[in-house]
C-alpha positions in Angstrom: 0.0 0.0 0.0 2.8 2.4 0.8 4.2 1.8 -2.7 0.9 3.1 -4.0 0.9 6.1 -1.7 -1.9 4.8 0.4 -2.1 4.6 4.2 -3.9 1.7 5.8 -6.5 2.9 8.3 -6.9 6.2 6.5 -7.4 5.7 2.7 -8.1 1.9 2.9 -9.0 -0.6 5.6 -6.7 -3.6 5.9 -7.5 -6.8 7.9 -5.9 -10.2 8.3 -7.0 -13.6 9.6 -5.2 -15.6 12.3 -3.9 -12.8 14.6 -0.3 -14.0 14.1 2.9 -12.4 15.2 2.8 -10.3 12.0 -0.1 -8.2 13.3 2.2 -6.0 15.2 4.6 -4.7 12.6 7.1 -1.9 12.6 4.9 0.4 10.6 1.3 -0.8 11.2 -0.8 -2.6 13.7 -3.0 -5.0 11.6 -6.6 -5.6 12.4 -7.2 -9.4 12.5 -9.7 -12.2 13.2 -8.5 -14.3 16.1 -9.4 -17.9 16.2 -8.4 -21.1 18.0 -6.7 -23.5 15.5 -6.7 -26.3 18.0 -10.5 -26.0 18.3 -10.8 -26.2 14.5 -8.7 -29.4 14.5 -10.9 -30.8 17.3 -14.1 -30.0 15.5 -12.7 -31.6 12.3 -11.8 -34.8 14.2 -15.2 -34.9 15.9 -16.9 -34.5 12.5 -14.7 -37.1 10.7 -15.2 -39.7 13.5 -19.0 -39.1 13.6 -19.0 -37.7 17.1 -21.1 -34.7 16.1 -24.6 -36.1 15.6 -26.9 -34.5 13.0 -24.1 -32.5 11.4 -23.9 -34.4 8.2 -22.8 -31.8 5.6 -23.7 -28.9 7.9 -21.4 -26.1 8.9 -19.8 -26.1 12.4 -19.5 -22.8 14.1 -16.1 -22.0 15.7 -15.9 -18.9 17.9 -13.8 -16.1 16.6 -12.9 -12.6 17.8 -12.4 -9.5 15.7 -9.3 -7.6 17.1 -9.5 -4.0 15.8 -6.2 -2.2 15.4 -4.9 0.8 13.5 -5.2 -0.7 10.0 -9.0 -0.3 10.0 -9.4 2.7 12.3 -9.8 6.2 10.8 -7.8 8.6 12.9 -10.0 11.3 14.7 
């Protein structure tokens, strides 16, 4: 974005997924969706082994959290 002369959080909103160590960079704090990868693995195993009754082909909800940082906040 900097190469295009744009500033995240001002001209464009920028968000990531996973809330990894890269969210706190030298130049920008990245908004991200935080999730529990272990819970996703557990749900997949439960689904594959048939331990989730009535979920044949259905979606399984895994809790997430939106962590808002500077990359999506317009400065006051």
